[in-house]
N, C-alpha and C positions, 0 to 999 in steps of 0.2 A: 412464327405467330404465337405459339405456346409460350416460348421463353419470354417474349415481349409482354404477354399477358401476365405471367407470373411476376416479372419485374415490376410492372405497373401495380399489381396487387400489393406487393410488399412495400412499394413506395407510398401507396395510399394508406396502408396500415400505419406506417411511420407517421404520416400526416395526422391520422386520428390520434395517435399517442401524443404527439406534440400539442394538438388542440386540447385534448382532455387534460393533459398535465398543466397547461396554462390555466384552464378554467378551474381546476382543482386547487391550483396555487392561489388564484384570486379568491377562491372560496374560503381559504384560511387566512387571508390578509384582508381585514375589514376596513371600514371607513373610520377616520379619526375626527374628534370633535374638540373645538377650542373654546373653552369657557373659563370664567373666574367666578369666585363666590359672589353671589348677589345678582349674577346675570340672569336674564330670562331665556329659557330654552327656546330655540328657534324652530325645533322639530322634535318629534318623538325620538328618543335615543333608545334603541333596542339592541339586545345581544344577538349577533348573527350566528353564533355557535357556542356550545358549552365552553366556558373558560374556567379553568382551575388555576387560581392565583395564590401566591404566598402571602400570608399575613405576617409581615416582617416583625412587627412589634411583639406578636405572640411567639414567633419563632425565636426572637432574641430572649424573651422571658423564659422560654423552655430551655434554651441553651444555658442561660444564667442559672436556672435551677439545677441543671445537671452539673454545671461547673462547680456550684457550691457544695455538691455532694461528693466531689472528688477530694480526697484528703490532701493537705499540704505535705510536701515532701521535704524532710530534713535529712541531712547526711550526718551520721555520727562517725567521726574519724577515730578509728581504733588505734591509730598510730600514736595519738596523744597519750592514751593510757599506757601503751607499751613503753613510750619514752619516759613517762613519769615513774613507772616501776623500775626502769633501768637506772634512773637517777637515784632512786632509793637504794638499790643494790650497790651502786658506786659509793654512795655516802657511807654506808655501813661496812662495806668491804675495806675502804681506806681507813676507817676507824680501827678495824681489827688489825690491819697491817701496821698502822702507826703504833698501836699498843704492843704489838709483837716486837717491832724494831726498837721501841723505847719503852721498855716495860716500867710500870710505876713502882716506886720504892717508898713505902711509908707515906709520910705526909709531904713528900717532895712536891715542889711546885710543878704544875702541868703546862706551864707556859710554853716550854720548848716542844712538847707534844702537840699543842694547839697550832704552833707555827708550822711544824712539820705537816700536820693534817691539811692545813689550808693550802700549803704548797702543792699537795697532791691532788686536791679537788679541782674539777673544772671551774671555769669562771661563771658558768651558769649551771644551776641556779645559785644565787648568793644566799648564804645562811648567816644569821647573826652569830657573832663570836661567843656570846653567852650560851647559845643553843649548842654550838659545837663543843664548848667546854663542858657543859652538863652531860652531853652524850659520851665524852671521854671518861667521865666519872661514873656513868650509869653501870649498874650491875645487871640490868635487864635489856641489854641492847637487842638481843634476838627477839624478845617479846615486843619491843617498841617497833622494830622493823616490820614484824608481821601485822601489828595493829595499823601502822601507816599504810601498808599495802592493801589491807582489807578495806580501810576507809576510802582510799583512792579508787579502788575498783568499784565500790558502791556508788561513789559520787559520779565518776565518769561513765559508768554503765547507764546511769539515769540520764546523763548528758548535761552539758553546761553550755548555754548560749552566751555569745559575747555581749549581746545587748537584747533588749526586748524586741519581739517580732513587730516589724513596721508595716506589714501588709503591702508590699510593693506591687502586687498584681491586683490590688483592690478587690479581693474576694472575701465575701462574708462567710468565712468558714473557720471552724475551730477544731476540726478533725485533722489529725496528723499521722503521717506514716513515716517512721524512722528507718532509714537504710543504714546498715553498717558498712563502712568503706575502709579500705586499707587493712583488711583483716585476712589472716591466712586461712581462716575457716569461713565456709558459707553459712550465713545466718539468715533466718527468715526476717521479713520486715515486721516491725513492731508498730502496733497502733496505739495512739495516745491522744489525749486531749491537749489542746494548746495551753490551757490553764495549768496543767501539771508540769510544764516545762519551765526551768529556772535559768536566770541569767547568772553570770559570774559574781556579780555583786550579791545577789540573793543567796547563792551557794556559799560564799564566804561568810555571810551572816549566819548561815545554818551550821557551819563547820564546828563551832565550839560545842553545841549541844550534841551533834553527831559524834564527835570525838569522845566526849564523856560517856555517851551511851555505848559505843562500840569498843571502848578500852577501859572499862570500869575496873578491870582486874589489876590495872597498873596504879601505882601511887599517884597522888595528885600532881606532884612535880613532874613526873614522867608523862602524864597526860598532857601537861602544858607543852612538853617537848614534841609530842605527837602532833598537837594542834599547830605549832609553829612550822614544823616541817611540811605538813599537808598544805598549809596556806602558800608556802613557797612553790609547791609542785602542781597545784590545781590550775589548769588552763582550759579555755573554751574548746570543746570538741563537737559541738552540735551547731550546724549551719543550715540555714534555709537554702533550698535548691530551686530557684525560680524556673530554670530551664526545664528540669524534669517535671516540675509541677505543671507547667504550661503544656508540655508534651502530653501528659496524661489527661489533662482537660481537653485538649484538642482531639485526642483519640476517643474520649468518651462522647464528645459532641459531634464527631464526624458522621456517625451513622444516624443521627437524629433526623427524621423526616421533617421537612418544613411544615409548619401549621398552615393549612390551606383553607380557602373558601371557594365557593362555586357560584358563578353567574350562569344561569341556565339559558339555553338557546330559546330565543323569543321573549326573554324577560325584559320588561320595560324599566330602564334606569330612571328616566325622567320624561314627562310628557310635555308636549309643546305648550308654552305659556307658563310653565311652573318655574319657580325660583330655584337657582342652583345653590344647594347647601353644601356644607363641608362633606357630609356623607355621600351625596350624589357626585360631588367633584372627585372624591377618592375613587368611586366606582368608574367614573368616566376616564380617570387616569389609568386605571387597570385596563379598561377597554381599549384606550389608545395604545398602551404598551403592547397589548396582545395583537392589535391590528398592525402595528409597525413591525412586528416580528415576522419574518418570512417563513419561519419553520422549515429550514433547509432539510433537516433530517426527514421530515414528513414527505416533502416533495420528492426527495431522492428515493425514498422508499416506494412511493407511488410510481415513479418513473421506472425503477428497477422491476417492479411487478409487471408493468406493461411491456417492457422489453422482453421479459420472460415469455409473456403471451405472444409477442411477435415471433420468437424462436419456435414456440410450439406450433403456432398457426403456419409459420413458414414451412415447417417439416411436413405437415399434412398437405399443404398447398403443393409442394414439390412432388409428393408421393401420389396424391389423388386429385390432381389439378382438374381433370376433365369432369370428375364427379362433383367437386365442390363448386367449380365455376364453369358450367357448361356453355355459357354465353360470353362472348368477348366484351359485352357491355356490362356484365355483372359486376366487375370491380367498381366502376363508377357509380352504378346504381346503389350498391350496398354502401359505398362510402357516403353518398349523399344522405341516405336514410339514417345511418349511424350518426353522422355529424348533426343532422336535425334533432335526433333524439338527445344527443349530448347537450346541445344548447338549450333545448326545452327543459331538460332535467335540471340543468344548472340554474336557469332563471326561476324555475319552480321552487328550487331549494332556498332561494333568497326571497321568496314571497312570505311576508310576515304571517298571514293567516294560515298558510300551510304548515308553517314551522311548529304550530301548536300541537300537531298530531302527526306522528310518524306513519300511522296507519293511513290517514287521509293522503299524506304525501305519496305513499306506496301505491295507493289505488288510483291516484291521478296520473301515474306513469303509463304511457302507451306502449309498454314493453311487449304486451301480447300482440298488439297491432304490428309491431316491427317484425316479430318472428313469424306471424301469419303471412305477411307480405313476402318475406324472403323465402319461406317454405313453399308458398304457392307459386311464386315467380321462378324459383330455382329448385331447391331440394331441401330436405329436412336436415341434411348433414351440415351445410353452411349455416342454416337457421339456428341449429343448436350451438355452434361455435360462437356466432354473433350474439345469441341470447346470453351465453355465459359471460361474455365481455360486458354486455349491458348491465347484467346483475352486479358485476364487480364495480362498474362506474356508479350505479345507484347506491351501492353499499358504502362506497367511499364518500360520496357527496352528502350522504345522510349521517356522516360521522360514525359509521359502524353500527347502524341500528339493526338489531335482530329482526324486528318486525318488517323492516324494508326488505332484507335479504330473503326472508321466508316468502313474503307476498310476491316479490319480484321473481323468485325462482319458480313459484307456482304458475304465474302468468306467462313467463317465457316458455316453459316446457309445454304447458297446455296450448299456447299459441302455435307451437310447432305441429301438434298432432290433431287438434280438433278439426282442421281443414284438410286432412290427408286425402280424403276421397271426394273432395268438392267437385261437382260437375255442373251445378246450377248456381245461379247467384243467390237463390234463396237458401242455399246450404250455408252461406255466411251467417245468416241470422240464427240458424240451428246451432252452428259452432259457437256463436257469441253467447247463446243461452246456456250451452253446456259449460262454457268458460265461466260465466257468471255464477252458476250453481256450485261448481267445484271450488271456485275462489271464495264463495260464501262460507263453505265448510272450513276452508283454510283460515278465513277471518275469525270464525267462531273459536277455532283452536287457539289462535294467537290472543284473542281477547280473554279467553279463560286463563291462559298463561300469564298475561299481563294484568289480570284482575280488573278489566274494564267494567264499568257499570252496565246494567241492562240496557239503559237508554243509548249509551255510546255503542254497545254491541249491535243493537238493532239498526242504528244509523249506519254503521259500517257495513252491515249485511246489505242494506239497500244500495249503498255505494258500490259494493262488489258486484251485485247484479247489474247495475247500470254500467259499470266498467266493462263487463263482458259484452253487453249488447252494443255499447258505444264503440268499443274497439272493432267489432265486426262491421258496423256501419262505416266506420272510418276506412277500413280496408276496402270495403265494397266501393266507396266513393273514390279512393285513391287509384284503383286499378285502371280505370279509363285514362287517367293522367299518365301512368306508366306506358300504357299501350300506345298512346298518341305522342307523348313527349319523347320517349326513348325508343319508340318503334319496337317494343319488346313483345315477344309472342307469349301470351298467357294461355291458360287452359281454355278460356272462353273463346279466344281467337281460334284455337285448334278445334274446338267443338263446332264452331261456325264453319271452318274450312273442311271439316269432315262430312259436310252435307253433300251427299252424292247427287242431289237434285240441282247442284250448281251448274251454270251454263257450260263450263268447261268439261264437266263429266258427261253431260248430255251429248255434247259434240263428240267426245271420245267414244261414247257408246254407239253413235251412228257411224262415224268414220273409221274407228279402229276398235271394233267389238272384242277382238282377241286381246288387244292391249288392255282394254277396259277390264276384262275378266282376269287377266294376268295381274293387273294392279290390285284388284280386290284380294286375290289370293296372297300376293306379297304382303299387303297390309295386314291381313289376318295372321299370317305366319310371323311377321315382325312383331306384331302386338303381343302374341303369345310368348315369343322368345324374350321380349323386353320385360314382361311381367315376371318371368322366371329369374332374370338376372338383376332385377331391381332398377332397370333403366326407365326412361320416360316413355311408357308404352303408347300414350296418346299421341305424342310427337312422332313416334315411329309409325303409327297407323296412318297419320296424315301424310307423312313423308312417303309411305308406300303408295298411297293414292296418287300422289303427284309426281313420283320419280320418273315416269315415262311419258309425261305430257308432250315431250318433244317429238313423239312418234305420230302425233295426230296429223301433222302436215303431209308426211309421206307414208301413210299407214300401209299402203299396198306393197311396200318392199320388205315388210317384216313377216317372218314365217308364221307368227301367231295369228296374223290376219290373212293367212292363206295366199300370200303373194299374188296380188292381182295387177301389180304394176309391170308393164311390158319391159321396162328398163332392166329389170332383174336379170333377164336372159342375155342381154347384150353388154352389160357392164363387166369390166375386168375385175379380178379379185381386189386389187388395191382401191379401185374406184368404188366398188360396192362397199368395201370396208369403210372408206371415208364417209360415204353417205350414211351408213348406219351410225358411225361415231358422231356424226353431226347432230344426231338427235339430242345430245347433251347440250350443245350450244343453242339449238332451237328451243329446248325446254327452258333454259335460263332466260332467253328472250321472252318467251311466253309467260314465264313466272313474273318477270319485271313488268310486263304489260298488264298482268292481272294483279300487280302489287302484292304478291305473296311475301310473307315474312322471310327474312334472311335464313332463319333456321330451317324453314321448309325448302327453300331454294338450295340449301347445302345438300339435300338428298339427291336433287337432280344432278348437281355437279360431282358428287362423290360416289354415287352408287355403283359405278364401274371401276373407280380408282384408276389404277394404271394397268388394268387387265389387258392381256393380249387376245386378239380375235384369232384364235388358233385355227379355226376352220378355213378362213380366207388366207391366212398366212401359209398354211399347208398347201392349199390349192395353188397359190402363187409360186411356191417352191417347186411343186410338181411341174407346172407349166414352164418355169425357168429351166428345170432340169431336162425336160423334153426338148426344149428348143436350144439347149446348150448355152443359154445366156447367163453365165455365172456372174455373180456379184451385182445383178441388176435389181434384186429384191431388197428393199429397205424395211427393216423390222419396225421402225418407228411408225410407218404408215398403217400398221395393223394394231397399234396400241393406243388405248384411251389416254388422253393427256393428263388425267387426274384432276385434282389432287386425291391422294389416298384418304379414306374415311378419317375424319378428325374427331369423331365421337362414337360412343358405343352404339347409339341409335342408327347412325348412317352405316356403320359396319354391319349391323344386323340386317338392315334392308338390302345391303349388297349381297349377303349370303342368301337371304330369302329370294331375291331376284334370280340368282344363279340356280338355286335348288329347284325353284318352281319351274323355271324354263327347262332345266335338264330333265326333270321328272316326266315331262310330256313326251320325251323321246323314248322312254322305256317301253319295251314290248312286254305285255303281260306283267305289270309291276307286282312284285311281292314285297313282303316286309324285309326280307334279306336284301333284295335288290335296292330297295329304297334306302335302307340303312347304309349299304355300301356306297350308294351315290352321295348321300349327305356327307359321310365321312370323307370321301374323296374330294368333294368340293371344298370342305372346310380345310382339309390338309393342303390342298393346292393354294388356297388363298393365304394360308399361314406360311407356307413355304415361299411364296412370292412377297412376303413382308407387307401384305396389304393392310394388316392390322397394327402397323408400327405406331401410329399416332392415336389409336382408338381406345387404348387402355383396356382392351378385352383380355381377360385371363384365361388360362386353360380350363379353369373351373367354369367360367362363363361359357366357353365354347361347348363344353359337355352339356350344359343346361340348354343351350340353344339347339344342339343336335336333338335332344330328347323332345323339346317343344316342337321342332319341325316334324319329327316322326309322328307325333300325335296327330298333327294336322294332315299330313300326307296319308297316314293310315285311314283317317276318316274319309278322305277323298277317293282313295283307290281301294277301298275295302271290297272283298269278293262278293259279287251279287249272284243270285240264283238265275240260271239261264232258262228263261221262259220258252216253252215250245211254241212253234208257229201253228196257225189255224189249220193248215193242210194236214199236218201230222195228227192233230186231234180228230179231224173228220175221218181220216183213214182208220184210226183205231176204233172210232164209234161204229163205222160200217162193219168192220171185222167182227166186233163183239155184238153186233145187232142191238145197239143201245137205242131205245125208243124214248121219245120226248114225253114228258109227263103231261097227260091230257089236261090236268088242272092248270 
């Protein structure tokens, strides 16, 4: 039974998760609208939830601005300069070698030297014969070499482009970063303006002036030689790098947040009958795009959170099943209540007028009514767990509103506790008023935080007061529905059943007065014990009243009624035992005849569990032993059929029944004797595994023992032994006591 109930509970929780996930998914996927410019709106088009959308044109403009701030990347190839300087050294080294091999003599013709030099020089670069001839004649070859190198270094360090920059990436930017490549040394990047960079043609045009300026120490003829050699050796070494430039632009624009706009929840895009303009059509397109997006991540996140809730609740359900769900109908009832709340909240969140104020939305939620109903029908533990889940659902469906979660939390928790001690139906109105007053204080705090106007604050206070009272009236009206539709036992049913003027109790008082008094004592003891362990004391009290109603029919065979039935002397032990055990079945039949709730009937069925009737069993064994009839005694004939107590309340009544009955057999009961008796009975029941399914703990048993002792000590307290009249008269005569004449 318990395993099936737990399995059903977990299955129903899974059903709630599926339903709520579907509704929350619908809540983030809205309706689409099909319009063109110039159309007439067929209905009001409103935003169902806050939409943050990207303004693509502004985002592109922002990325373009950032892109234009990223410098263009040019690579300066250092190998071009190295190669040019190497050619200079080759030229002048071979001039020196040629002059050493063919030394000049007087005015001798240098033609042979020129031919020899040209044969040694590489094919590239090509030098004019006149230049080579003049270099062979020059007396300042070393100075010319140094001047050429110095000028080449100056030109190529500045960089020479092959042609003008053609802007292949279409970037309006004139800032340049020059990277040095193919260099043995690490060099920092150089920043420069695009206008300062020169092409090969522009550089060649500047070489004459540069050569004159940087080699003015040489004669004019030799400066011409310098100019000619430099023109032969200057090559482009500065090249635009589009890939690196694009990479740097992408890196700079990667982290740019899109420029966004917001369509607020409840905002009207266009009203019915208005003309669709370009601006409204753009907003409708955004709305359609948002509505068509399922937002998978959001839905998966909601589903994961709810599955986490399933695991947490499942753990508590397995550990504390009997406390959380004391009734087998509880899972279905709670499921129906939660599903109704979920659907109500979902449709409320899609109501346009409610969307304009999260405070109004929060105060329209009947979350307090739900926790009131569950706490009153079952217990505060399951009410708190369900309340936390409803807070989560309201928070998500309201798109994470702080106002909603604060107000919902206040309502849920207050709903659990304001009706803790409800015993009359008028207590609901008292609880509703308390709920409204406290919620009003919460509303004032939220309004101050959110900077509401005085008018809105006062309106919300009125709504908070009304919310508390309406929730309590709603609960009061719903209770008869649960009592009749689900046949569930409420506090009010129990209070009605606890009326000792009911016909069944009057009949018990007349036919079985001992059982009647015994039942009253059991009820009082069970009630006191259940208060100590936090169980349903009212249910235990009513169960104590009714647990022995099966004894009414054959009241005379029970010892508490002083055994007036003549059959008691003639019945065999096993027959007597079966007759006494039958009071359970008779009690169940009487319970069904009087239409007692199933929870009360369980006390009749379970209050003996599978206890053995030791007295009759022992008597049967003695008779069998005396007659030598071995193996004729069946233990099952002397044992109650059960079941064992399935709840803490029925287990407490079992103990109270046993203790109260046993305490009457004590001769001159004292505190020590009573305590020893109570401990013995509890130990025996524990040893027989009678509490296997009741979830009673050792701590509970200790508290039950102390509660029983308080009641028993009150019943069996020591009284003063009053003297009889004869003893008083004898002492008066002996002492010659005279009566007062007055």
